[in-house]
N, C-alpha and C positions, 0 to 999 in steps of 0.2 A: 514684442511684436516679430513676426515673421520676416526673415530676410529674403532678399530677393533670389530666387532659384538661378545660377548661372548658366542651366541648361545642359544637355548630354554631352555637348561636345566639350564642355570643361570636365565632366565626369569622366569621359572617355580618355583626357590626358592624364587624369590623375591615376586612372587604372594601369595606363600603360608604363607610365613613371614607377608605380608600385610593384608592377611585375618585373620591370627592369633591376630595381634593388632587391627583390626577391632572389632573381637569378644569381646574384652576386654574394648573396649571404651566406654564412657557413652554416646555420642552422635556419633555413627558410620556414615559415609558417605555412608558405603555400607550396604545394609539390608542383611538379612540372605539367601535369593536367590541369590542376586547377588555375594554375596561370594561364595555359591556353586558352580555357574556357573564358578566364576575365578580357583577354584580349579580343576573343569573338563577341563579346559583349560589348566591349568598347566600339566595335565596329557595328554591330548590328541595333544595339539599343536606340540609338539616335532614330532609327527608321521605324521600329514597332516593338511591341513586347515579345518576351522568349519564354519558352518553356525549357528548362534545365533538366533533362531527362536522364543524366549519367545513372547510371546501375545502382542498385542499394549499396550503400556503404562506400561510396567513393568521395565523399566529401562536399555533397551540394551544399549543404547549410553554410560550410564556410566561404564559400565562393559568394553566397547570397549575401551574407554579414560584411563581406569586403565591399561589395556594391554598395550596400546600405550606407557604410561608413562614408563612401566617398560622395554619396548624394548629399549626404548630411553636411561634409564639409565645403561642399559647392553652394550651401544656402537652402538645400531642398528639405523636403520631410518625407518620412518613410513610415508606412503601416505595414505591419507583419502580421499575417491571418494564420493562425496556428489552430490545430486541431487539439480539442479537449485532452488533457494530461501532456502535451508537451512545451506548456510556457516554461517549465522549470529548465529544460534542456535547451531552450532558446534564449532564456534569459543568460544562462552560462556563456552558450557560443558568443552573444553578443557582447558580454563583459570581456571576453578573451578577445575580441577584435575591436576592442577600444570604445564600446557604445555602451552608455548606461539609459537605462530604459525604467520608466515606472511599471507598477503591478500589472499583470495582464488584466484587461477589461473583459469581464466574463459576464457582467451583468447591469441592468439598470441602476441596482444600488451602487455598485462598485463606480459606475459613470458618475452620479451625483456625489460622490465622496471627495470628489475634487474640489467641490465647493462648500464642503462641510464647516469650514471654519478659516476665517481671514487671516489668522496667525499660522495656520498648518503648513507645513513644507511642500506638501502637494501644489502642484501647478494646476490650472486649466488644460484639458487635454489640448486645446489649441496651440498651447505654448511648447508643447513637448516636440522635440524635433523627431523621435522615432516612438511609434505605439506598437504595443503587442495587443492583438485582438482575437480572442477566441472565434472559432468558426460558428459557434452556438450563440453569440452574443445577441442576435436580433430574435431569440426564440422567446419573445416575450408574450405571455400568456395573458391579454387582457379583455376585459368583458366588463358588463354592466357592475360586477361587484368589486371590481378592480379598485384599489387604494388611488386615490385622485394623483397623488404625486407621481404615478406611474405614468401618466399620459399628459399631465399637467405643463409639459415643457411645450408643447406646440401652441396653446392659447397664450402662455406667459411669454414667449418669444415675440407672438405677433402684438399683443398689447403693449411690451416694453419698446419695440420697435417703433410703434407708431406715438408713442409717448416722446419718444426722440426725436422722431423726423417731423411729427405734426403738432406737437407741443401738446397733446390731450391724449387720455386714455380712451378705450373703446367703452361703449355702454355696458354697465353693470360689470365693469372690471373692479373697480375698487371695492375692498371687503368682501370679495366673493369667497364664500366658505369653501370651496374647491382649489382654490387659488392663494393657499395660505403658508405652503411649505416652503421653509426658509432656504434650504438649498436648491430648490426648484428656481426660487426667485434670484437667488445669487447667481445660478448659473446663467439665466437668462439675461441677467444686466450686464455680467462680464462678457457675455458672447455678443449682446447688441454694441456694447461699448467697444469692442475690438473690431467689428465690422464697421462701425463708423469711422475709427481711427485708422485703419487699414487702408492700403493702396490697392488692394485688390479688388478688381469688379467682380471676380467671381462669386464671392461670399455676399456682396452685396446684391447682385443680380438675384440671387437665390433667394435671399432674405425679402427682396421687393417681391418676387413672385409669390412668396408664401403668404406675404401681407396682404397681396389683392386678390389671390385666386382661393383662399381659405376664407370662406365666408363667416363674418363674426356673427355670434348667437349662442342662444342656448343649448342648441345641440352639441357645441363643442365641449359642453361640460358633463357629458354623458359618456361612460367607459366603453361601451357596446361599439360605437364608432371608430374605435380605435382597435378592433378586433382583426385577426388575420383575413386579410381577402377584402376588408372596407377601404374606401379611398383614403379615408383619412389617417389610416395606419401607414400609407405610403409618405404622407406628409409628416407623420411624426418620425418615420425613419430618417427621411430628409432633414429635420430639425436637428436630431441626434448627429448626423453626418455634419451638418453646419457646426455643431459644437466640437467636432473633433478638428475642424479644421481642412482645407485642401491639403492633398499629399501629392507628391509628384512620383514616388515609387511604391507599388503594392506589391509585396512578396507573398505569395499564397502558398504556404506549406502543404503538402499531400493535395496536390491541386486536382487530383483525380476523384477527390471525395465529392459527395452530394451534387453530383450533375445537373439534377432538375432544375428548372427555372425557378421553382417555389421553394427550392431549399433554403435553409438559414445561411449559407454560404453564398448563393448566388444572389439573395436579398443584399447581404452584407456588401457585396460587390457592385452591385448594380444601383442600390437605392440609397443606402447609409455612405459608404465611403466617397468623398467628394473631390474627383479627380483634378489636380492642376492642369494648366492649359499644356504643359508637355509630359504629363503622366504618362506612365510605362507601367504595366504589370509583368511580373516575373512569377512564373508557376514552377515549384518545386516538385516533381513526382519521378519516381523510376518506372511508371506505368502510366503513360498518359492515354494508352489504350489498355483494354484488360479482355473483353470477350468479342466485342464487335467493332468492326472497324469504322461505324459510324460514330464511334466515341472520339475519333479524332477530330470531328467538328465541335464537340461540346467542350475539347481540350482546348481549341484554338479560340472558341469563345471566350474562354475564362481568361486568356490573355488579351482579350480585346481586339482579336483579329477581324475586321469587317466584313460585311457578306460579300463585296466585291472581291476582295483579296483571297476569299475562300473559294472562289470560283477555279482557281488553280490547283485546288485540291481534289479537282475531278480524279487526278491520276490514283487515288487510293485503290479505288475498286479494281481498275485494269491491272494494277499491281498484283492483287490478291487471286484475281483469276489467272494471271500469269504463272504464279506460282503453284497453283492447283494442276496446272497443265504441265508444268515442268517437273512436278512429283510423279506425275504418271508415266511421262515419256523423256525424262532427261537424258537418257543415253541414246535413244532410238530417233530422236526428233530433232533435227537442226532447226527447224522453225519453232519449237517451243522453247529453245534455247535462245534465239534471235528474239522472240517476244519477250521473253524474261530480261534480257538485257535492255531493250527498249523502255518497259515498263520501269524497270528499276531506276533506269536512269531519270526517267520523268518524275517518279515518285520522289527521288531524292532532291530533283530541283523545285519542286513543289513545296516541299517541307522544310529544306534546308535554311531559309531566313527566319523560321520560328522554333527551329527544334536544336538544342545541342545535347548530344548524347556521347558520352565516354562509356566505352565497354570494359569489361572487367579484364580484357587482354591488354589494356593500359595499365593495369594496376602493376607496380614493381614486382609483387611477390608472385602474382599471377603471370606474368611475362617471363619470370626467370623459371617458374615451373614448367612452363609450357615449351622453353628454349631446349630443357635438357634431354628431348628424346622425342620419338613419334608419339604424337597425341592426335586423337579423335575428334578434336574440337575445342574451341575456346574454354568452353566449361569442363575439361577433363580433369580440373583440379578439384571438382565436385565427385563424390562417388554416391550415385542414387540407386538404391535398389529396393527390394520389397521384402518385407516381413509377411511371409503368408501364413494364413490360416486356412488349413486344407479339412474340408468337411468330413472327409472320411477318416482323418486321423481323431477326430472328436471322439468322446466317449459316447455311449448309446444313447444317453439321456439328452445332451446337446444335439445329437443328429436327430433325434425325433424332434426336438423343439424347432430345429431349424425347418424341418420338413412340415411341420404341423403350421408354421407361420406361413409357410407358402401356400399351403392348402387353405390355410383360413383367408388368405389374402384373395385369393381367386373365388372361393364360395361366398364371400359377405359382400355386400354392397357399402358404400361409405356411409349410407344412412344406417345402415344396421349397426356398425360398430365402428367408429373412426378410429379407436387405439388400435384395433386388429387390423385394420387397412395399413396403419402408419408403422405397425409392427415390421412389417416385410420390408420396407422401405430403410429402417435403421436398425434392425436386428444386427447387422455386422459392426455398428460401433458401438453398440450398448444402448443407446438412447431409447429404443424401443423396448427393451427388456426392462428398462429402468421405469418407464412408464407402465409397463403391465404389472411389474412388481409392486409399484404404488397403488394399483387398483386391488381392492379387495378380492381375495381369490375368488374366481367366478364359478359358481356352481348353483345348480337348482334355479331359481328364478333370476339369478343375476347372469345367467350364460346369454351372450348376445343372440343366439338363435331363439332360446326360450322366451327372452326379453320382447324379441321381434314378432313371436308367435304371439304372445299375451296382447302386445299393443295393437297388432293387427286385428286381432279377433275382436276387439272392442269396436273397431270401424267397419270391417268388411271380411268376408269369408276368403280365406287365402286359396289360390289355386292349387292342385296338388303339385305342380312343379316347385310353386314357391315354397310349399310347406315340406318339401324334400331337401330343397336348398338350404333352409333355415335348419332343418334337422341335421345335415351334413356339417353346417357351420357350428352347431352346438358341440357335436362329435369332435370336431377337430379342435375346439376350445378345451374340452376336457383333456384330449390328449396334449394340449400345449401345457395346461394346467398341471398335468400328470409328471409330464416332464422335467417342469421347472422345480415342483416340489422334491423331486428324486433327486436332481442336481443340486447338491449341497452348496451353501455359501452365497447363493444369489449373484447379485452383480460381482462379487469377487472371484467368481469362478468362471465368468465370460472368458471365452477362447481368446479374442482380440486383446482384451486386457492382459490376460496371463502371457500371452506372446510379447505384448510390449513390455511387461515387466522383465521377462527373460532377456531382451534385447538391450533394454536399460541396464540392468546390472551387469551384462557381459561388458559394456563399455566404463562403466563404473568401476569394474573390477581390473581394468587398465589404467586407472587413474584420471579419466575423463569426467568431464561434467557433460549433463545431457539436458537439452532443452527440448519440451514437447509440447506440441500445439494441438490443441483439441476445439471442438465447439460446443458440446454438450456437457451442462456442469456435472450433473451425477456421474457418468462415467469417469470424467476426470477426478473428481473426489475420491471415487472408489479407487483408482489407481494409485492417487496420493496416498490414501490408507493404507492400501496394501504394501506399497514400497517402503512406507515407513514401519508397519508391522513386521515385515520380513528384516528390515535393517534392525530392528530392536532385536529380536530373536538372535541374529547373529553375533549382535554385540554381547549378549547374554552369554551364548555359548563360548563365544571366545575372550569372555572376561573383560573385554572392553566398556568404559564409561557410556551410559545412555542418560541423557537429561530428563530420567522421570522416576519417581517415588513410587508410582503404581499406574496401572492402566486404568483409562478414564471410563465411566460409564457402568452401566449395568453389565455384570457377567454374563447372564441370560438373555441378552438383549438379541432382537430378530434380526436378521440379516439386512434389514431395511431400516434399522433404527441409526439415524445419522449422528445421536448426540453419544454414542457408545464407540470405544476401540475395539471392544470385543469381537464383533464379528470380522472385522479384518484379521484380528491377531489368531482367530479358529482358523479362518481361511488360510493364512500363512502357515500356521502349524502344520496342519495337513499336507500343502503343498511342499514344504521343506523336509518333512518326517522330522521335525524337533524333537530333541531328545530330552528337552526340559516338559516335564508335566505341567498342563493348564493351570492346574491349580497352585503350582509353585513359582508361577511367573511375578506376581506381587511380591512375592517374598523376596525372591532373586532382584527384583528392581528396586525395593526399599534397600536391601543391603548395599548393593553396588552405589546407590544414590548418596548414601552415608560417606562414601569414599569421595565421591565428586564433589560433595559440599565442603569437605576439608580442603580438597585443591582450590576450589572456588575461595574459601575463606583466606588462603595465601595470597591469591590475586587480589582478593579486595584489599587485604592490609598494605600491600604493596603499590597498588595501582596510581595512588596520587603522586607517590614518588617516581614511578616509571613515567609518567605522564609529563612532570616537572622536567625531569632530566632529557626527554623527548622534546619538547618543547625549546629547551635550550639549544639543542642541536640545530633547529631551525633557523635560529638568529635572527628572527624577523623584528623590524623596527617598531612597527604599530602594534600596540596592545587592544586596539579595537576591531582586529580581525575577530570574525565570529567565534571560531575555535577558542582562540586566548580569552576573550571577554567572557565566554561560557565557561571555559576552565576556570577561570578566577572566581567565579559565581558556584561553580560545582566545589571548589574547594572550601569556599566560607560555609556552605550547606554541611559538609561532612565534617568541618572543624568543630561546628556547633553540635554535630548528633551524628556521630560516627556510625551508627546502626541506620542511617536514613535510607529510605527503600531506593533513593535514586543511585546510589552507590552499588547496589546489587544489579539495577537494570544496565547501568553501564558497564559493568564488569562483564556480565553475560553477553551483551551485545559485541563488546570488544574481543571477548573470547573466542565468538563465533567469527570476527572477522580475521584475527591473526590465526585461529586455528587451534588453539592450545589454551588451557587454563593455567598453565605453568608460567609464573612470571619469568624466570630464567631462560624459557625457550625461544623468546625473541628479543630483538635489541629495543631499549627505550625510545629509539626514532621510529621504530616498527609501530610500537604502541601509540606514539602521538599519531602517526600519520593515520593510523586507523580510527582514533579520536577524532581527527579532521573529517575523514570519509563519512564517519557516523553524522557528525553536524550537518554535513552536505545534505546528506540524505534525509535527515529528519527534519530539515528546515524548509520552509519556502523562502523565495527571493523576498517576497512581501514581509517577511520578519525582519529586514535589514533594512538601512538606510541606502539612498540612492548608490553612493559609493561603495555598498558593500560592507560597510562597517557597523558595529554595534557597541552602543554607549554601555556604561554600567547599568544605569536604571532599565535599558531595554533587556539586558541580560538578565535582570531579576527576573522581569516578568516572563521572558522567553523561555527559562528554564522550566518554568511550571509545564509550560505546552510540550516541552520537549520530553519531561518524564512522563506526561499523560501519553504521548505518541509512542515512547519506548515501552509502556507499560501495556499498550496494545498488543504489542508485537511479543514482548518479552515477558509478560507478566504472569503467564501460566507455563507450567512445566510440560513439555511435549517435545516429542521428535520432530526434528527439523532436517532430516535426510532428506525429504522431498517437502517442496511447497507449492501451493496452489495460488496462482494469480488470475482472479476473474473480476467480473466486473463490480462485486461487491468489496473489493479488497481496497482499503482507503490508500490515499496518495501516499502518505508519510510510509505507510508499510511497502508500496510497491517500491518505492526509493531504495527503503532499507534492505530489500530482497535482492534489487537489481545490484545495488553496491556490494552485498555479499557475495553473489552469483558471481560478479567479475573478478572475485579474489580465489585464486587456486586452492586456497587452503582452509577456504571458509565453507561453512553450510549456507545454503543447501548444495547438495551434489546433483539435484534434479529439480528443476524449474519447470512445472506443468502450468502453461500459459493459455488461458482463452484466446481464441484467435482475434476477437474484436480489441482484446486489451492489450496483448503482447505483440502484435505483429508489425506495428509501424513506431517509428520513433524510439525505440528503446536499443540501446547499446549493452548487448549482452555477449559480446564478442572476445573479451579479454582472457577468459579461462574455459571458454567452450568452443568446440568446433563439430559436435554431434548434435543433429536435430532428428527428433523422432515426429512423424506426422501420425497422430493416433485417428484424427478424423478429416476425411478429405474434403477439400474446399471444391468448388464449381468453378471458381476465378483464378486461373493461374498467376494474374498480377498478386492476388492475395499470398498464393505460395511462394512467390518471390520476394514479397516482402518479409515472410515469415523465414526464409534463409538468409535473408539479408541480416537478420539479428546477429548472425555471428559471422557472417562474410562481409567484413569491413576492414577498412583500413587500420591497421595496428593490431589485429586478430590475433588469437593464441595460434591460430593455423599459420599465418605468416611468421612469427615467432619460431616455431618448430621447424620450418622451412630453414631459416637462418640457421638452426642447430643441424638440420641434416647437410646443409652445405658446408657447415664447417668441420664435422666430423667425416665428410667424404661418403656420405652414405650413397648406395647404390639407387638410382632412379627409382627402380621399382619399391623401395622401401620408404620413400619420402612421404609424408603424412598428406592426406586429402580432407577437406570438409566432408564428413559422412552424411547422408541424408537417406532415413529410413522410414518407408511407407507400409503402415499396417495394413493389410490388405486381407478381409474375410472372403475368400473364394466361393463363388457360387451365390453370393448375396448380392444386393444393389449395390453394395459397397464398391465391388468390382467393377460394375457398370460405370460409376461414379468417377473411378480413377481412369476408366478408358476414355469418356468424356472430357477429363480434365489433361490427360494425355494430348488430345487432338487439338484442344484449345491451347494448351503451352507452347506446342510446335507452330502454331499460328503467330502467337505473340511473339516468339523467337524470331521468325521471318520477318517481322514488321520492325522490330525494335533492335535485332540483333544481327539481321541479315542472314541468320542460320535457316536456310531454307531447305537442306537436304541431310538433316541430322541423321535420320533414319537410313536414308539410303547409301551412304558413305561406306557403311560396314563393310570390310574384306573385299573393297573392289580392286580391279587390276590395274596397270599402268597407264593405259588409255582411260579409263574410268577416272582415275586420279587425276589426270591431266584435264579433263571436263569438269571436273569438281572445282579443280583450283581456279579455273576460268571463271564458274558461277560465282564461287566465292569473292572472287576479285571484282564482279560486277555487282553485287550485292549493295544496297544502299548504306551510306555510312553517314553519319551526323557528327563525326568527331570534329573537334577544331584542330587536332593533331593532323587531320588528313589534310588540312589546307595550310599546315606550316605555321599555324597561330601558337605562339609560345611567349 
């Protein structure tokens, strides 16, 4: 039974006490800024919900976990709504904060599993004090053909409620063929029994309303009435929410996502989650607005700000207008400055009750960097520059392709050839070329102009003007085909991809790891293939080991063959003027691979011993920790069968993590730490008991799953210098890549991540400070999220700053976080970057108070004084500004 929530006053007292204790601790879990946030939360949360909008990497999650802990200790319940893919990290954070949670609720099947067995350890959802729920939990596809168990909770709940309250069941309920699912019946029985026993009127009132307003009848047993948009879908969502129980704190991670009213996250918040009488929402997002100032409205709605309260937010538009005026005449117009001061004050007053935002200037490492000399702004610790691709420096074939694509876009209509139209818009990033190359070479009847002429002649005679236009299109198409055929190696010779390769290899040559973000899969895959091919050839030329015995695929494969490594190898061979003949590559690979296997055999022979010694160094008491229990199982398997495949897979994985195949090159403790990291990466929290332990029986079953997951990533011999992480990358593989990328000595050196997969939630900062933007976004909030993967508390950059300070390096030699934007000049790519920059400036003006970043360059003493006054007047939402800590 749910305990009575003591209220937000009690939570506030507990938070302030924790902050006082942390301030006195030798090794505090919360830094100054996080404690200041908690004090501000204690002050404001009793009045309304809050958006924690700290910049990326400032530790918002740890703040939210602390609040969740004390809501629970005060008798409250918490629901944490997380984007797909981030459940693992949230479970880790919650566990570190002293909270144990059940598996992430992702689907209806997972929802009903809580009632699959009376003897099972799982409790009903309404008995769990803290819930983790996926943003997409409500994306149920229900219709006429849906299995009855998927929608049967609503009629089952109503029927069992009437049995318990009226003493009789509804008509046609007993023995109904569609209401026979054991899990659904168990769920409805426990839910209605809990409501009957509960002192809460909230659940009782909702159940009564459901029983009276949902008309019982045969229509309830048709799946199509539960489809999205139907009235009964809403009641089904409320029934599921009733099953989860009322909650007192709703934490929405990445609260800027899915803003639309009909989105899965909005439905989850407004229809499913049952808010307690004193419920508050807490949104976590570094970008409460991204492009449009109107997004403030949806951000405030997400935390439950009522319409009447939003009237005060009318200050937002005047503030943006004042910024526009200020940028035009900040030096010459006292009126523009005065208007800005007034608008900024109103903007801050309107939003400060609902927004907490700590900026990077408050981060210890950033503040130290900025204090060491004349700096141009808060973000001066980042160095942003462009990697330009100049059209006039291209070879003749690529210049002709560029001009032909521009001409073709002008001469064709969208209906004539959509590929040709799209080609101009995406030529700079390689996506358009990939699409064009994937289309059979256009000649004869397949030319866009010829095709249009043929189809038009079947319907009506073309005017002379249309005929000439289509003839020009056919001519330009042939020019483009000719240029691309003459430009060898297809996408592997694309100028933007080649310039990206040069930039990446420059940083890798300085012992840096590089994180690359892109949007389009084929150019990203081409980049990874080319980087690996070039790395392989360098290793062969320098006599260093490479983990392949031969190049995969057909030697004569075409440049568009995705199943062969040879197109990338041929391109790399020509680009590098490699001294090894193409026909000798396989022989050289086989020869060096034999030596590598000898080294691996030594590692396999010594691995069990190294891990056992490393385990002893940890001196952990419990034998049921996941790594210890699984190591015991690993030893048992290899004792029975030394040649077991799992030994090979684990050895390869740990060699990647440690960065060597030599048993003596690392201490046993490092091998054991790597084994623990591997276990954490390859396992889901769902694999363990609630307390994070693993029994001997569980370890036996789990090891088979681990071997399978390792085999997916390490089962084939291929280069791992660069890796691709995109939508089809399995979650265990993503975690393995993430863990390896976060270790300085481990491969990959380069991680190419699709923006939608790698931009949010992933911590990739421990060994990397270089970001390359291969494909530009339109949304500056997305770019902030991308950079935030390496710009985080405890980053490699911060550690390098520590080293620079310890060695008394001159200020100009201190490291920065390096951001490189690949720009194909003269194409739509360059226009994309210009629009992004304008939007980025607007975002900074609202979230950072950085309103004159461009105008401050090289100003005089008088201008500097004006600038300082403007900076001082800019809106600030940090709790440190109000002395809260």
